[in-house]
The first five atom37 places (N, CA, C, CB, O) and aatype in JSON, in Angstrom:
{
  "aatype": [12, 7, 7, 18, 9, 15, 0, 7, 9, 18, 8, 7, 12, 15, 3, 0, 10, 13, 16, 2, 15, 3, 7, 11, 9, 19, 11, 16, 7, 0, 12, 19, 7, 17, 15, 15, 14, 3, 9, 11, 19, 7, 10, 11, 7, 10, 6, 11, 9, 3, 9, 9, 0, 3, 9, 5, 16, 7, 11, 2, 19, 19, 7, 7, 7, 7, 13, 7, 0, 0, 9],
  "atom_mask": [
    [1, 1, 1, 1, 1],
    [1, 1, 1, 0, 1],
    [1, 1, 1, 0, 1],
    [1, 1, 1, 1, 1],
    [1, 1, 1, 1, 1],
    [1, 1, 1, 1, 1],
    [1, 1, 1, 1, 1],
    [1, 1, 1, 0, 1],
    [1, 1, 1, 1, 1],
    [1, 1, 1, 1, 1],
    [1, 1, 1, 1, 1],
    [1, 1, 1, 0, 1],
    [1, 1, 1, 1, 1],
    [1, 1, 1, 1, 1],
    [1, 1, 1, 1, 1],
    [1, 1, 1, 1, 1],
    [1, 1, 1, 1, 1],
    [1, 1, 1, 1, 1],
    [1, 1, 1, 1, 1],
    [1, 1, 1, 1, 1],
    [1, 1, 1, 1, 1],
    [1, 1, 1, 1, 1],
    [1, 1, 1, 0, 1],
    [1, 1, 1, 1, 1],
    [1, 1, 1, 1, 1],
    [1, 1, 1, 1, 1],
    [1, 1, 1, 1, 1],
    [1, 1, 1, 1, 1],
    [1, 1, 1, 0, 1],
    [1, 1, 1, 1, 1],
    [1, 1, 1, 1, 1],
    [1, 1, 1, 1, 1],
    [1, 1, 1, 0, 1],
    [1, 1, 1, 1, 1],
    [1, 1, 1, 1, 1],
    [1, 1, 1, 1, 1],
    [1, 1, 1, 1, 1],
    [1, 1, 1, 1, 1],
    [1, 1, 1, 1, 1],
    [1, 1, 1, 1, 1],
    [1, 1, 1, 1, 1],
    [1, 1, 1, 0, 1],
    [1, 1, 1, 1, 1],
    [1, 1, 1, 1, 1],
    [1, 1, 1, 0, 1],
    [1, 1, 1, 1, 1],
    [1, 1, 1, 1, 1],
    [1, 1, 1, 1, 1],
    [1, 1, 1, 1, 1],
    [1, 1, 1, 1, 1],
    [1, 1, 1, 1, 1],
    [1, 1, 1, 1, 1],
    [1, 1, 1, 1, 1],
    [1, 1, 1, 1, 1],
    [1, 1, 1, 1, 1],
    [1, 1, 1, 1, 1],
    [1, 1, 1, 1, 1],
    [1, 1, 1, 0, 1],
    [1, 1, 1, 1, 1],
    [1, 1, 1, 1, 1],
    [1, 1, 1, 1, 1],
    [1, 1, 1, 1, 1],
    [1, 1, 1, 0, 1],
    [1, 1, 1, 0, 1],
    [1, 1, 1, 0, 1],
    [1, 1, 1, 0, 1],
    [1, 1, 1, 1, 1],
    [1, 1, 1, 0, 1],
    [1, 1, 1, 1, 1],
    [1, 1, 1, 1, 1],
    [1, 1, 1, 1, 1]
  ],
  "atom_positions": [
    [[0.45, 11.35, 23.26], [0.6, 10.01, 23.76], [1.41, 9.17, 22.79], [-0.77, 9.38, 24.01], [2.38, 8.54, 23.21]],
    [[1.06, 9.13, 21.53], [1.88, 8.45, 20.53], [1.8, 6.95, 20.58], [0.0, 0.0, 0.0], [0.93, 6.38, 21.25]],
    [[2.69, 6.32, 19.89], [2.73, 4.87, 19.85], [2.21, 4.34, 18.53], [0.0, 0.0, 0.0], [2.15, 5.05, 17.53]],
    [[1.84, 3.08, 18.57], [1.4, 2.39, 17.37], [0.06, 1.73, 17.67], [2.45, 1.33, 16.9], [-0.14, 1.17, 18.75]],
    [[-0.85, 1.79, 16.73], [-2.16, 1.18, 16.92], [-2.47, 0.28, 15.73], [-3.25, 2.26, 17.08], [-2.11, 0.58, 14.6]],
    [[-3.12, -0.82, 16.01], [-3.58, -1.71, 14.94], [-5.01, -2.13, 15.28], [-2.64, -2.97, 14.79], [-5.38, -2.25, 16.45]],
    [[-5.8, -2.34, 14.25], [-7.21, -2.67, 14.46], [-7.7, -3.57, 13.34], [-8.07, -1.4, 14.56], [-7.16, -3.56, 12.23]],
    [[-8.72, -4.33, 13.63], [-9.32, -5.19, 12.62], [-10.65, -5.72, 13.12], [0.0, 0.0, 0.0], [-11.04, -5.5, 14.26]],
    [[-11.33, -6.43, 12.24], [-12.59, -7.07, 12.62], [-12.45, -8.57, 12.42], [-13.78, -6.51, 11.79], [-11.58, -9.02, 11.67]],
    [[-13.29, -9.33, 13.09], [-13.29, -10.77, 12.89], [-14.73, -11.26, 12.74], [-12.59, -11.49, 14.08], [-15.67, -10.63, 13.21]],
    [[-14.86, -12.39, 12.08], [-16.14, -13.09, 11.98], [-15.85, -14.57, 12.1], [-16.9, -12.75, 10.62], [-15.15, -15.14, 11.25]],
    [[-16.36, -15.19, 13.13], [-16.08, -16.6, 13.4], [-16.89, -17.56, 12.54], [0.0, 0.0, 0.0], [-17.96, -17.22, 12.05]],
    [[-16.35, -18.74, 12.37], [-17.0, -19.76, 11.55], [-17.72, -20.82, 12.39], [-15.97, -20.43, 10.65], [-18.66, -21.45, 11.91]],
    [[-17.31, -21.02, 13.63], [-17.85, -22.1, 14.46], [-18.89, -21.56, 15.45], [-16.72, -22.81, 15.21], [-18.58, -20.66, 16.23]],
    [[-20.09, -22.09, 15.42], [-21.11, -21.69, 16.38], [-20.7, -22.02, 17.81], [-22.44, -22.36, 16.06], [-20.99, -21.25, 18.73]],
    [[-20.04, -23.15, 18.02], [-19.67, -23.59, 19.36], [-18.73, -22.6, 20.05], [-19.03, -24.96, 19.31], [-18.91, -22.31, 21.23]],
    [[-17.75, -22.09, 19.35], [-16.79, -21.16, 19.95], [-17.39, -19.78, 20.19], [-15.58, -21.04, 19.07], [-16.91, -19.05, 21.05]],
    [[-18.4, -19.42, 19.45], [-18.92, -18.06, 19.53], [-20.3, -18.0, 20.18], [-18.98, -17.46, 18.16], [-21.01, -17.01, 20.01]],
    [[-20.69, -19.03, 20.92], [-21.93, -19.03, 21.7], [-21.59, -18.55, 23.1], [-22.59, -20.45, 21.72], [-20.74, -19.13, 23.78]],
    [[-22.27, -17.48, 23.56], [-21.94, -16.93, 24.87], [-22.74, -17.6, 25.97], [-22.2, -15.42, 24.89], [-23.52, -18.52, 25.71]],
    [[-22.56, -17.16, 27.2], [-23.2, -17.79, 28.36], [-24.72, -17.62, 28.35], [-22.64, -17.21, 29.63], [-25.42, -18.35, 29.06]],
    [[-25.23, -16.7, 27.57], [-26.68, -16.51, 27.44], [-27.27, -17.4, 26.35], [-27.01, -15.05, 27.15], [-28.48, -17.37, 26.12]],
    [[-26.44, -18.19, 25.67], [-26.88, -19.06, 24.58], [-27.01, -18.34, 23.25], [0.0, 0.0, 0.0], [-27.49, -18.92, 22.27]],
    [[-26.58, -17.09, 23.2], [-26.65, -16.29, 21.98], [-25.35, -16.45, 21.19], [-26.91, -14.79, 22.32], [-24.26, -16.47, 21.78]],
    [[-25.45, -16.57, 19.86], [-24.26, -16.7, 19.01], [-23.81, -15.3, 18.59], [-24.56, -17.59, 17.76], [-24.56, -14.56, 17.95]],
    [[-22.57, -14.95, 18.96], [-21.99, -13.64, 18.64], [-20.69, -13.92, 17.89], [-21.74, -12.76, 19.95], [-19.65, -14.15, 18.51]],
    [[-20.74, -13.9, 16.56], [-19.59, -14.29, 15.74], [-18.73, -13.11, 15.27], [-20.07, -15.04, 14.54], [-17.61, -13.33, 14.82]],
    [[-19.21, -11.88, 15.36], [-18.5, -10.74, 14.8], [-18.07, -9.79, 15.9], [-19.37, -10.02, 13.77], [-18.8, -9.56, 16.86]],
    [[-16.88, -9.23, 15.76], [-16.37, -8.28, 16.73], [-15.16, -7.55, 16.18], [0.0, 0.0, 0.0], [-14.84, -7.66, 15.0]],
    [[-14.51, -6.8, 17.05], [-13.34, -6.02, 16.66], [-12.15, -6.38, 17.54], [-13.63, -4.51, 16.76], [-12.3, -6.83, 18.67]],
    [[-10.96, -6.18, 16.99], [-9.71, -6.36, 17.72], [-8.9, -5.07, 17.59], [-8.91, -7.6, 17.18], [-8.74, -4.55, 16.49]],
    [[-8.39, -4.57, 18.71], [-7.59, -3.35, 18.7], [-6.37, -3.57, 19.59], [-8.42, -2.11, 19.19], [-6.49, -4.11, 20.7]],
    [[-5.21, -3.17, 19.12], [-3.98, -3.29, 19.89], [-3.22, -1.97, 19.88], [0.0, 0.0, 0.0], [-3.3, -1.22, 18.9]],
    [[-2.48, -1.68, 20.95], [-1.7, -0.46, 21.05], [-0.34, -0.77, 21.67], [-2.45, 0.62, 21.88], [-0.23, -1.6, 22.58]],
    [[0.69, -0.11, 21.17], [2.03, -0.21, 21.74], [2.61, 1.19, 21.86], [2.95, -1.12, 20.86], [2.51, 2.0, 20.94]],
    [[3.22, 1.46, 23.0], [3.83, 2.77, 23.21], [5.07, 2.93, 22.35], [4.19, 2.96, 24.7], [5.61, 1.95, 21.84]],
    [[5.52, 4.16, 22.17], [6.84, 4.33, 21.55], [7.9, 3.68, 22.47], [7.16, 5.87, 21.31], [7.65, 3.48, 23.66]],
    [[9.05, 3.37, 21.92], [10.12, 2.78, 22.73], [10.49, 3.72, 23.87], [11.36, 2.48, 21.87], [10.72, 4.91, 23.66]],
    [[10.55, 3.16, 25.08], [11.04, 3.89, 26.25], [12.49, 3.45, 26.42], [10.16, 3.61, 27.57], [12.76, 2.34, 26.87]],
    [[13.4, 4.33, 26.07], [14.83, 3.99, 26.11], [15.3, 3.9, 27.56], [15.67, 5.04, 25.33], [15.13, 4.84, 28.33]],
    [[15.89, 2.77, 27.91], [16.41, 2.56, 29.26], [17.93, 2.64, 29.24], [15.94, 1.19, 29.82], [18.54, 3.3, 30.08]],
    [[18.54, 1.98, 28.29], [19.98, 2.06, 28.1], [20.81, 1.35, 29.15], [0.0, 0.0, 0.0], [21.99, 1.67, 29.31]],
    [[20.24, 0.4, 29.87], [21.03, -0.37, 30.83], [21.6, -1.61, 30.14], [20.16, -0.78, 32.05], [21.08, -2.05, 29.12]],
    [[22.66, -2.15, 30.68], [23.24, -3.36, 30.12], [22.21, -4.49, 30.23], [24.57, -3.73, 30.85], [21.78, -4.84, 31.33]],
    [[21.84, -5.07, 29.11], [20.86, -6.13, 29.07], [19.42, -5.65, 28.98], [0.0, 0.0, 0.0], [18.51, -6.47, 28.84]],
    [[19.19, -4.35, 29.07], [17.83, -3.8, 28.95], [17.91, -2.49, 28.18], [17.18, -3.57, 30.36], [18.15, -1.42, 28.75]],
    [[17.71, -2.59, 26.89], [17.83, -1.43, 26.01], [16.58, -0.56, 26.02], [18.12, -1.87, 24.6], [16.67, 0.67, 26.05]],
    [[15.37, -1.22, 25.99], [14.13, -0.45, 25.89], [12.98, -1.22, 26.51], [13.82, -0.11, 24.43], [13.07, -2.43, 26.73]],
    [[11.89, -0.51, 26.79], [10.64, -1.09, 27.28], [9.51, -0.53, 26.43], [10.41, -0.78, 28.81], [9.52, 0.65, 26.09]],
    [[8.55, -1.38, 26.08], [7.34, -0.94, 25.38], [6.14, -1.34, 26.24], [7.24, -1.56, 23.94], [6.05, -2.49, 26.69]],
    [[5.23, -0.42, 26.46], [3.97, -0.72, 27.14], [2.98, -1.14, 26.06], [3.44, 0.53, 27.98], [2.87, -0.47, 25.03]],
    [[2.26, -2.24, 26.26], [1.36, -2.77, 25.24], [-0.02, -3.07, 25.84], [1.97, -4.06, 24.61], [-0.14, -3.36, 27.03]],
    [[-1.05, -2.99, 25.0], [-2.41, -3.3, 25.43], [-3.21, -3.78, 24.23], [-3.09, -2.06, 26.08], [-2.94, -3.4, 23.09]],
    [[-4.2, -4.63, 24.49], [-5.1, -5.06, 23.42], [-6.46, -5.43, 23.98], [-4.5, -6.25, 22.66], [-6.62, -5.69, 25.17]],
    [[-7.44, -5.44, 23.09], [-8.8, -5.81, 23.46], [-9.46, -6.49, 22.26], [-9.63, -4.57, 23.91], [-9.23, -6.12, 21.11]],
    [[-10.27, -7.49, 22.55], [-11.08, -8.14, 21.52], [-12.51, -8.12, 22.03], [-10.58, -9.62, 21.2], [-12.81, -8.69, 23.08]],
    [[-13.39, -7.48, 21.27], [-14.78, -7.35, 21.69], [-15.54, -8.63, 21.38], [-15.44, -6.15, 21.01], [-15.04, -9.51, 20.69]],
    [[-16.72, -8.71, 21.89], [-17.58, -9.87, 21.65], [-17.84, -10.61, 22.93], [0.0, 0.0, 0.0], [-16.91, -11.05, 23.6]],
    [[-19.11, -10.76, 23.28], [-19.44, -11.53, 24.48], [-19.46, -13.0, 24.08], [-20.81, -11.07, 25.11], [-20.52, -13.61, 23.93]],
    [[-18.24, -13.54, 23.92], [-18.07, -14.94, 23.54], [-16.76, -15.44, 24.14], [-18.08, -15.11, 21.98], [-16.12, -14.71, 24.9]],
    [[-16.35, -16.65, 23.81], [-15.18, -17.26, 24.43], [-13.87, -16.54, 24.08], [-15.08, -18.71, 24.01], [-12.91, -16.64, 24.84]],
    [[-13.81, -15.82, 22.96], [-12.57, -15.15, 22.57], [-12.52, -13.67, 22.95], [-12.38, -15.28, 21.08], [-11.5, -13.02, 22.73]],
    [[-13.58, -13.13, 23.52], [-13.59, -11.72, 23.92], [-12.74, -11.52, 25.17], [0.0, 0.0, 0.0], [-12.75, -12.36, 26.07]],
    [[-12.01, -10.42, 25.22], [-11.19, -10.14, 26.39], [-10.19, -9.05, 26.09], [0.0, 0.0, 0.0], [-10.23, -8.43, 25.03]],
    [[-9.3, -8.83, 27.03], [-8.29, -7.79, 26.83], [-7.12, -8.02, 27.78], [0.0, 0.0, 0.0], [-7.15, -8.91, 28.64]],
    [[-6.1, -7.21, 27.6], [-4.94, -7.33, 28.44], [-3.96, -6.19, 28.24], [0.0, 0.0, 0.0], [-4.1, -5.4, 27.31]],
    [[-2.99, -6.11, 29.12], [-1.93, -5.12, 29.0], [-0.67, -5.68, 29.63], [-2.33, -3.77, 29.67], [-0.7, -6.64, 30.4]],
    [[0.44, -5.06, 29.28], [1.7, -5.54, 29.82], [2.86, -4.7, 29.34], [0.0, 0.0, 0.0], [2.68, -3.59, 28.84]],
    [[4.04, -5.23, 29.49], [5.26, -4.56, 29.06], [6.13, -5.55, 28.29], [6.03, -3.97, 30.27], [6.25, -6.71, 28.66]],
    [[6.72, -5.07, 27.22], [7.67, -5.87, 26.44], [9.06, -5.32, 26.73], [7.34, -5.83, 24.89], [9.33, -4.14, 26.51]],
    [[9.92, -6.18, 27.24], [11.28, -5.72, 27.57], [12.32, -6.54, 26.83], [11.53, -5.8, 29.08], [13.52, -6.3, 26.98]]
  ]
}
C-alpha cells in the first residue's frame, strides 16, 4: 500500500472544549494521518494526485476524521 503516515497524541487544556455530550471530560487522544504515494497523472495542469485521510480520536468536540484528494 505504501504512502506516508504521521501520528501523535494530544492533551487539551480547556475543560469546556473537551467535555463530551455525556458531560464527561475527555482531554487526551490520538491523531493519525495518511497520504498515498504520488499518483502521477501527467496532464497539463494536473501533474499528480495524492489520496489523504486523517482521524482524531476522543469523544469530544475535536474528535473526527476525514478523507480526500490533493491535486
